[in-house]
Every structure is written in C-alpha cells, then in structure tokens.
KOLPABA-721334 format. One record per residue (C-alpha): residue in one letter; x, y, z. Coordinates in nm, 2 decimals. Layout:
! residues N
[a, [X, Y, Z]]
...
***
This chain:
! residues 255
[m, [2.51, -0.38, 0.08]]
[e, [2.11, -0.48, 0.07]]
[p, [1.92, -0.19, -0.06]]
[i, [1.71, 0.04, 0.15]]
[l, [1.42, 0.02, -0.09]]
[r, [1.39, -0.18, -0.39]]
[t, [1.13, -0.27, -0.63]]
[e, [1.06, -0.62, -0.84]]
[n, [0.90, -0.60, -1.16]]
[l, [0.65, -0.37, -1.01]]
[t, [0.34, -0.33, -1.23]]
[i, [-0.01, -0.20, -1.20]]
[k, [-0.28, -0.17, -1.49]]
[f, [-0.60, 0.05, -1.54]]
[g, [-0.83, -0.16, -1.75]]
[g, [-0.61, -0.16, -2.04]]
[q, [-0.35, 0.04, -1.97]]
[t, [-0.04, 0.00, -1.76]]
[a, [0.07, 0.32, -1.57]]
[v, [0.41, 0.13, -1.40]]
[d, [0.54, -0.11, -1.63]]
[n, [0.81, -0.43, -1.47]]
[v, [0.97, -0.14, -1.28]]
[n, [1.29, -0.31, -1.11]]
[f, [1.46, -0.07, -0.91]]
[e, [1.66, 0.01, -0.54]]
[v, [1.78, 0.26, -0.34]]
[p, [2.09, 0.21, -0.13]]
[e, [2.01, 0.37, 0.25]]
[k, [2.10, 0.77, 0.32]]
[h, [2.09, 0.80, -0.04]]
[f, [1.91, 1.11, -0.25]]
[k, [1.77, 0.94, -0.58]]
[s, [1.50, 1.19, -0.78]]
[i, [1.28, 1.05, -1.04]]
[i, [1.20, 1.19, -1.37]]
[g, [1.00, 1.20, -1.69]]
[p, [0.70, 1.42, -1.89]]
[n, [0.39, 1.40, -1.76]]
[g, [0.19, 1.08, -1.76]]
[a, [0.49, 0.91, -1.72]]
[g, [0.37, 0.73, -1.40]]
[k, [0.59, 0.94, -1.10]]
[t, [0.33, 0.99, -0.88]]
[t, [0.16, 0.64, -0.93]]
[f, [0.46, 0.45, -0.86]]
[f, [0.53, 0.67, -0.54]]
[n, [0.18, 0.54, -0.44]]
[l, [0.27, 0.17, -0.51]]
[i, [0.52, 0.23, -0.29]]
[s, [0.37, 0.39, -0.04]]
[g, [0.07, 0.15, -0.05]]
[e, [-0.19, 0.38, -0.15]]
[l, [-0.24, 0.15, -0.47]]
[k, [-0.20, -0.19, -0.48]]
[a, [0.02, -0.37, -0.73]]
[t, [-0.12, -0.56, -1.03]]
[s, [0.20, -0.78, -0.99]]
[g, [0.57, -0.74, -0.85]]
[d, [0.65, -0.65, -0.53]]
[v, [0.84, -0.35, -0.28]]
[f, [1.06, -0.40, -0.08]]
[f, [1.18, -0.24, 0.27]]
[r, [1.49, -0.35, 0.38]]
[g, [1.45, -0.65, 0.21]]
[e, [1.11, -0.72, 0.39]]
[s, [0.83, -0.76, 0.12]]
[l, [0.54, -0.53, 0.16]]
[s, [0.30, -0.69, -0.08]]
[g, [-0.04, -0.65, 0.14]]
[k, [0.07, -0.42, 0.42]]
[s, [-0.16, -0.08, 0.36]]
[s, [0.01, 0.31, 0.34]]
[v, [-0.07, 0.34, 0.70]]
[a, [0.15, -0.01, 0.81]]
[r, [0.43, 0.08, 0.51]]
[t, [0.49, 0.43, 0.75]]
[r, [0.49, 0.23, 1.06]]
[k, [0.79, 0.02, 0.90]]
[g, [0.92, 0.39, 0.80]]
[i, [0.84, 0.53, 0.48]]
[g, [0.66, 0.78, 0.48]]
[r, [0.47, 1.01, 0.18]]
[s, [0.47, 1.34, 0.18]]
[f, [0.12, 1.56, 0.19]]
[q, [-0.02, 1.27, 0.27]]
[i, [-0.05, 1.32, 0.67]]
[t, [-0.37, 1.50, 0.69]]
[n, [-0.45, 1.54, 1.08]]
[v, [-0.28, 1.84, 1.06]]
[f, [-0.52, 2.08, 1.32]]
[p, [-0.58, 2.42, 1.15]]
[n, [-0.67, 2.60, 1.51]]
[l, [-0.38, 2.46, 1.67]]
[t, [-0.03, 2.63, 1.63]]
[v, [0.25, 2.47, 1.47]]
[i, [0.43, 2.36, 1.75]]
[e, [0.11, 2.17, 1.85]]
[n, [0.07, 2.03, 1.57]]
[v, [0.45, 1.89, 1.54]]
[r, [0.42, 1.76, 1.92]]
[l, [0.10, 1.58, 1.81]]
[a, [0.26, 1.40, 1.55]]
[v, [0.58, 1.31, 1.74]]
[q, [0.34, 1.19, 2.03]]
[s, [0.17, 0.97, 1.78]]
[k, [0.46, 0.82, 1.68]]
[e, [0.55, 0.74, 2.10]]
[k, [0.21, 0.61, 2.12]]
[i, [0.15, 0.87, 2.41]]
[r, [-0.22, 0.87, 2.44]]
[y, [-0.28, 1.26, 2.47]]
[q, [-0.48, 1.30, 2.88]]
[f, [-0.72, 1.59, 2.82]]
[f, [-0.65, 1.76, 3.18]]
[r, [-0.28, 1.72, 3.12]]
[h, [-0.11, 2.06, 3.08]]
[f, [0.11, 2.08, 2.77]]
[a, [0.41, 2.16, 2.93]]
[s, [0.44, 1.81, 3.12]]
[y, [0.50, 1.63, 2.76]]
[k, [0.81, 1.86, 2.77]]
[d, [1.02, 1.63, 2.58]]
[l, [0.80, 1.60, 2.33]]
[h, [0.77, 2.00, 2.32]]
[i, [1.19, 1.98, 2.24]]
[q, [1.17, 1.69, 1.96]]
[a, [0.91, 1.90, 1.81]]
[e, [1.12, 2.19, 1.82]]
[r, [1.41, 2.06, 1.66]]
[l, [1.20, 1.92, 1.39]]
[l, [1.09, 2.30, 1.35]]
[e, [1.46, 2.38, 1.34]]
[i, [1.49, 2.16, 1.02]]
[v, [1.23, 2.30, 0.81]]
[l, [1.30, 2.64, 0.92]]
[l, [0.91, 2.68, 1.06]]
[t, [1.13, 2.82, 1.44]]
[s, [0.99, 3.18, 1.42]]
[k, [0.62, 3.03, 1.28]]
[a, [0.65, 2.78, 1.64]]
[n, [0.35, 2.95, 1.79]]
[a, [0.15, 3.09, 1.48]]
[f, [-0.20, 2.87, 1.37]]
[a, [-0.17, 2.70, 1.10]]
[t, [-0.41, 2.86, 0.91]]
[q, [-0.18, 3.14, 0.94]]
[l, [0.08, 2.99, 0.71]]
[s, [0.10, 3.08, 0.40]]
[h, [0.11, 2.81, 0.10]]
[g, [0.49, 2.67, 0.12]]
[e, [0.49, 2.72, 0.50]]
[k, [0.27, 2.49, 0.50]]
[r, [0.43, 2.25, 0.26]]
[k, [0.74, 2.28, 0.54]]
[l, [0.49, 2.17, 0.83]]
[e, [0.36, 1.91, 0.69]]
[i, [0.71, 1.78, 0.61]]
[a, [0.82, 1.83, 0.97]]
[m, [0.49, 1.61, 1.08]]
[l, [0.62, 1.36, 0.82]]
[l, [0.99, 1.37, 1.01]]
[a, [0.79, 1.32, 1.37]]
[l, [0.65, 0.98, 1.24]]
[d, [1.05, 0.88, 1.23]]
[t, [1.01, 0.78, 0.86]]
[e, [1.37, 0.64, 0.72]]
[v, [1.24, 0.68, 0.37]]
[l, [1.07, 1.05, 0.27]]
[l, [0.88, 1.05, -0.05]]
[l, [0.87, 1.34, -0.18]]
[d, [0.66, 1.45, -0.48]]
[e, [0.69, 1.82, -0.61]]
[p, [0.72, 1.98, -0.29]]
[t, [0.71, 2.32, -0.51]]
[a, [0.43, 2.23, -0.65]]
[g, [0.18, 2.56, -0.65]]
[m, [0.47, 2.81, -0.47]]
[s, [0.50, 3.15, -0.59]]
[l, [0.86, 3.21, -0.71]]
[e, [0.94, 3.37, -0.40]]
[e, [0.85, 3.05, -0.19]]
[v, [1.09, 2.82, -0.35]]
[p, [1.41, 2.89, -0.19]]
[a, [1.26, 2.84, 0.14]]
[i, [1.12, 2.50, 0.08]]
[l, [1.43, 2.35, -0.11]]
[d, [1.67, 2.50, 0.18]]
[v, [1.42, 2.29, 0.41]]
[i, [1.54, 1.98, 0.15]]
[k, [1.87, 2.07, 0.19]]
[q, [1.90, 2.08, 0.56]]
[i, [1.74, 1.75, 0.57]]
[k, [1.96, 1.57, 0.35]]
[q, [2.23, 1.71, 0.49]]
[t, [2.13, 1.55, 0.82]]
[g, [2.27, 1.23, 0.65]]
[e, [1.97, 1.04, 0.87]]
[r, [1.70, 0.98, 0.61]]
[t, [1.68, 0.83, 0.23]]
[i, [1.47, 1.04, 0.00]]
[l, [1.31, 1.04, -0.30]]
[l, [1.21, 1.32, -0.46]]
[i, [0.94, 1.40, -0.83]]
[e, [1.00, 1.71, -0.95]]
[h, [1.04, 1.90, -1.25]]
[k, [1.30, 2.17, -1.15]]
[m, [1.60, 2.06, -1.32]]
[d, [1.83, 2.26, -1.18]]
[m, [1.66, 2.18, -0.82]]
[i, [1.72, 1.77, -0.91]]
[m, [2.12, 1.84, -1.04]]
[d, [2.18, 2.01, -0.71]]
[l, [2.03, 1.76, -0.50]]
[s, [2.04, 1.42, -0.62]]
[d, [2.30, 1.13, -0.59]]
[s, [2.15, 1.01, -0.91]]
[i, [1.82, 0.99, -1.13]]
[m, [1.62, 0.75, -1.27]]
[v, [1.39, 0.84, -1.52]]
[l, [1.06, 0.72, -1.58]]
[f, [0.91, 0.68, -1.93]]
[n, [0.51, 0.57, -2.08]]
[g, [0.55, 0.39, -1.73]]
[r, [0.88, 0.22, -1.79]]
[l, [1.29, 0.26, -1.66]]
[l, [1.43, 0.43, -1.92]]
[a, [1.71, 0.53, -1.74]]
[d, [1.96, 0.52, -1.37]]
[g, [2.23, 0.66, -1.30]]
[t, [2.42, 0.99, -1.13]]
[p, [2.31, 1.35, -1.27]]
[k, [2.60, 1.33, -1.55]]
[e, [2.48, 1.02, -1.67]]
[i, [2.12, 1.14, -1.73]]
[m, [2.16, 1.46, -1.89]]
[d, [2.41, 1.24, -2.13]]
[n, [2.16, 1.01, -2.22]]
[e, [2.05, 1.03, -2.62]]
[t, [1.78, 0.84, -2.48]]
[v, [1.63, 1.06, -2.23]]
[q, [1.72, 1.33, -2.43]]
[h, [1.47, 1.19, -2.68]]
[a, [1.23, 1.12, -2.45]]
[y, [1.21, 1.45, -2.33]]
[l, [1.20, 1.59, -2.69]]
[g, [0.90, 1.32, -2.81]]
[g, [1.14, 1.17, -3.02]]
[l, [1.07, 0.76, -3.06]]
[y, [1.34, 0.52, -2.87]]
[d, [1.11, 0.21, -2.85]]
[e, [1.43, 0.04, -3.03]]
[h, [1.61, 0.15, -2.79]]
[l, [1.42, -0.07, -2.52]]
[a, [1.36, -0.37, -2.73]]
***
C-alpha cells in the first residue's frame, strides 16, 4: 500500500551546511510517528520542507504518491498537510467558537457576508462545536481568544488546523512554552485526535514519556541524517541512538 506521505532523498543546504541530508522516510495512513533527535538535528527544518515553508535543495516530498515539488505551503495545506501553529488568522477579539467557525468556513470556501447573522451559519457552527470537543475547549467556546492561556491558545490553533480538514498533522513541539500544569491538557488533546483514527500524525517532541506513550513508530534524526526508524522499543534498544544522544561518535555505523 502506498504510504500517505514519504520523502525521497530530501536534502536542504544553507551555504556550506547540510541541514537535512538525503532523508528517505515514509508513514502509513492514520499512523502516529514521532521524530526525535538532539538540538540541531534538523527536525524542524525537515517539517518545514514537508510543509513547503522551505524549498529543498534536492529530493522530493510525495503525498498520496503525488510529488509536491514546487507547491507552496498553502497549496500543500489544501492538499491535506497541516503544519501546527502556522495558522496566523486567529482573531484575538473574536470568541473561540467564532475563530474555529471562520476556519471551517474557509475550508468550505464560503465567503463571509457582512450583514448575514452568524446564526444562519448553523452547519458551520455545529462543525466548530465538534472540533472544540476534540481539543477540549468546549467550556471556553464563548471566551475571547485574548483571554486564553498559552496552552489554550495552542488548543485553539490545533482546532483551526483540524477545521481545514488536513489528513496529515505536523505537530512541532506542541508543549513548548507551556507550564507543567498545562502539559497534561495538550497531551489529552493529542490522544483524543489519535483515538478518532481519522488522521496521520507526525510529532516533534522532547518529552520521551509522551513519545513512548503515543507513538506507533519513531524516527531519529542526527546531524540532518536519518539515524534510525522503528517501533518505540526498537529505538530505545538501539545502541547507535543511545550513542547519538550521549554525544558519542556514530559515523562508523553509517559508513
């Protein structure tokens, strides 16, 4: 079966430095894959190449077998690849439910009519309510976005991403900047999304307990190269991965 997403010799160079180096990977549909690696391993750059925010020096990204070469980040989102927290059209002075409804409306390509009362958009409102249930923000539906905590804003951004009906979610350190008290809530949201079984998820995260709990498989990047890819147990038992995280030399394993 064709993977929903794969890369072929994906590479990007900045001057004389290779940030992502000939990475070949694939992920099946409705699979949860985490991406780990030390700081500077190229994880976020890899996401940026998949989402189209950066242009590859060489290689390609394929979505459902179709090359995405030359397609913008907007075009890739429309295809079905959503990058977390890249949604910038959050209206701080609108309520949470209104923000999500507008995202749903954007996906449905329904133009906003200034003199039309929001109640007439009943179907869109129902969809927005369902998404707020998934991200556990129902109780904040009528709060203004400016009133949300940092963690709640992340939930809102995920809801807006889901509203675009993306099939693949790229979640880049969703717990970054959160207080310890907020982390369990975002973890519950990600679990909720996984349990729906509707989407493929790629996660970059440093919290290993979170990764081990959620992941179907884990890939490891080191110095821009794919070091390992396997089940959580295979990765944790991999001596090369252990050496990489401990700062050991591993070049001989990649020869």
